[in-house]
N, C-alpha and C positions, 0 to 999 in steps of 0.2 A: 211561128209556133215551134218549128223544127229547131230554130236557133236557140229558143229558150230552153228546150229539153237538153240540147247539147251543153249549154252553160251549166245547167243543174247537175248533169252527170260529172262534168269537170270539177265542180265545186265539191261534190260528194267524195270523189277520189282524193282530192287534196286534204279534206278533213280527216279521212281515214289514215292517211300517211302521218299527219301531225299527231293523232291519237296514239298510233303505234309507237312512234318515237318517244312520246312522253311515258308510255308504259314501260318501254325498255330502260329508259333512264332511271325510273323509280325502282325497278327491280335490281339494277346494278348498285344503286346507292344504298339500299337497305333502309331500315327504319330510322337510323340515327343520322343520316346525312350522306353526302356524296362519297362514294367509295367506302362507306362504313367507317370513316376515320373517327368520328365522335364515339361510335360504339367501341372501337379498339382502345381509345383513350380512356373510356369509362372502365373497361375491363382491366387495363393496366393499373389504373388507380385503385380499383377494388382489390387487385392482386397484391399490391404493395401494402395496403392497409391490413389485409389478412395475414401477411407475413409478419408484420410488426406485432399484431395482436396475438398471434399464435406462438410467439417465442416462449419456449419453456423456461420457467424460473430456474435459476441456478444459485447454489450456495457455494461460495469460495471460502475455504478454510485457510487462514493465514496464521502461522506460528511466528511470533516475533519476540525479540528480546524485551525484557521488562522495561528497559530504558526508553523503548519506543512507544510506550503505551499512549501517551498524549498525542503524539504526531500521527501514529498509525490509526488511532481512533478517528482523527480528523480526516485523514486521507481515505479511510474506508467509507466515510459518509460522502465525500466528494466523488469517489469512484462509483458508488451506488447511484448517485444522482445522474452521473454521466452514462450509466448503463442500466436502464430500467429493467426490472426483473431479476437483477443480481443482488444477492445478499452476501455481505462479507462477514464471516464469523471469525473473531479474533481470539487467539490464545496467547497470553503473555506469561512468560516465566524466564528464569535464567537461561541463557543460551545452552549451557551444558545439559540442563534438564530437558529442554526441548529436543536436543539431539537424541537423548535417551528415549524420549517418547516416540519420536519418528522411527528410530532404529527398532523399537519394539512393536512397530506396526500401527501406531496412532495415525488416523487419516488426516493428512495435511496436503495442501496444494502448493503453498508457498512457505519458504523459510527465510527469515531475516535475522541474522546473527549480529551480536555486538562485537564480534571479532572474526578474523579469518581462520583462526585455529579450529573453532568448532564447526565452521562451514566445511573446512577441509576434511573433517572426520566423515561427514555425510558424503562428500564427493568421492573420497577414497572407497567408501562402501557401496558406491554406485547408486546412491539414493538421491542424487541431484542430477537433473538433465542439463546438458550444456555447461557453459562457464558462468559461475555466479558473478554478479556485477557489484562493485563497491559503490555505495550511494551516499555515504556520509562518514564523518570522522567525529571523534569525541575524546575529551581528556578529563582527568579527575580534578575534583575540587574538594576542599575540606568543608564539611557541613557541621555547624554547631547550632545548639538551641538559641532562640532569640536572647540577646543580651550576652551571649558567650560567657556563661558563668565560670567556666574553667580557664578562661583567658588564653585560649589556644590562638596562636598567630602564625605559626610556621609548621612545616612538615616535621621538622626535628622535634617540635614541641609535642607532637603526638606520642613521643616515646617517654615523656616525663612521667616519673612514678606517680601513681594515683590518678592519672588521667584515664578515664574509661573510654576506650576507642573501639568502634565497631567497623569491621571491614567485610568485604565479600570473600567467600571461600576461594581457594586458589584455582579451582577448576572453572570458576565463573570469570568472564572477561574482565570485570572490574577488579576481581581479586588478582588475576594475572598481572594487570597493570600495576596494582599496588606492589606486588612482589618485584616487578621490574624497577620501580622507583626506589624501593628499599635497597636493591642491589646497586643501583647507580649512585645512591647517596651514602650508603654505608649505615643508614639508620634502620635499626631493627625494631619493629613494633611488637607489642604484646597485647593483642586485642582481647577484649572480654568476650567477644563472640564473633563468629564468622558466618555470614548469611549466604543463602543460595541465590539471592536476587538483590540487585542494587536498591530496589524499592523497599526491601526489608531493612536494609541499613538506614535508609532515609526515615523509615517509620520509627526506628528506635531512637534516632536523634531528635526527631520532632516531638516525640512523647516524653523526652527528658530521661530516657533510660540510659543514654550514653552522653558523654561530654562532647564527643566528636565522632565523625564517621567520614569515610572516603567514598564519595559518589561522583557521578558525572556532573559537569557544569550544567548540562541540560536538566538534570534532576533538581538541582538547586533552583534554577529558574522556574521550573514547573511547580515547585513547592510554595512559591510566593513568600508570605511572611512567616510561615511555620518553621523555617530554618534561616540561618544566616550563612552565606557562602564566603569562604576565605580562599582566594586564589593563591597558588604557590608556583614559583617558576620551575621547580623540578618536575612538574606534571608533564612538561614537554618531552621528557624522556620516555613516555609511554603513551603514544597516540593510538587509539583504537580505531580500526577501519571496519565499517559495517557493510557486509555483502548481503545480497538477496539473490535467491535462486528458486527455480521451480522444482518441486519434489518429484522424483521419478515415480511413475505409476499413477500420477494424478488423474482423476476422472474428468478434470476440467483444465487440462494442460494449456489449451489455447487461451482461456480466460485468465489462467495463472500468469501466463506470459504477458498479457495485457496489463495486469496489475503490477507486475514487476517493472514494466516499461513506464507505468504511471508514476511509480515511486522514483524511478531514476530520471524522469523527465522534468519539465518546467514546474508542474504542480508540486511534485515531491520536493524539488529544490526550494521552492517558495516556503512550503510548510516547515521543512526541516531547518532552514536558515532562520526562520522566525523563532524557532525553539532554541536556537543556540548551537546547532550542529555545524561542524565545519564541512567544507566541500572536499571531495576526494583529491 
């Protein structure tokens, strides 16, 4: 009998030790597993989801030369897709007009010019941060209405009496390029109008208001069958370089830098090359 009581007490002590150890292990592990690792993983996952979901929407305002309308519209769409919550607002006009707008305080985050001259104006005024980057080049081409009713075939032919020619104003990059070619060739044009944007020149040609106009090769390509393009070798004397930069005082400077890098990177090169732009 005494032996049985001794065995019972020994069994009871062993059981209490096992139960105590089990309780200690459960307390350390926490409700989600050993050492609380599953709980920490769940918290980290929830935290990352909350961060992504709580990202504040941003609107990036991009001022770009009129000749970039097609390509920058496409690039803006791709940039928005790659950056959820971001909206790219585009403002297209002649580069000189855009410079005036920014100088007068128009809110802009990014500026893309059709020449280095207009970008230099903003840089000199302290309105661009860092050093602008050239991302594309472009040259002029003669645009005529379908069928070429005036029979224009050369740059010199634009000076023929009776030929209604439309060009860009001298302060606009395409106008400055026209003046450079005139000087290089000795051919003096007498345009019936001078426009503030290359798209306006193209519009007058496609509508039949002009016999010919000087626009960029990319504009002719984008116009499809509404105009006919006539290349001329003298265009090589005036190659326009396109720089892009972040506007000083931008409320979205970091995002603006990302957009500029997007334009100068592989995606930008692909889209611009497809439109006919040259590489820097």
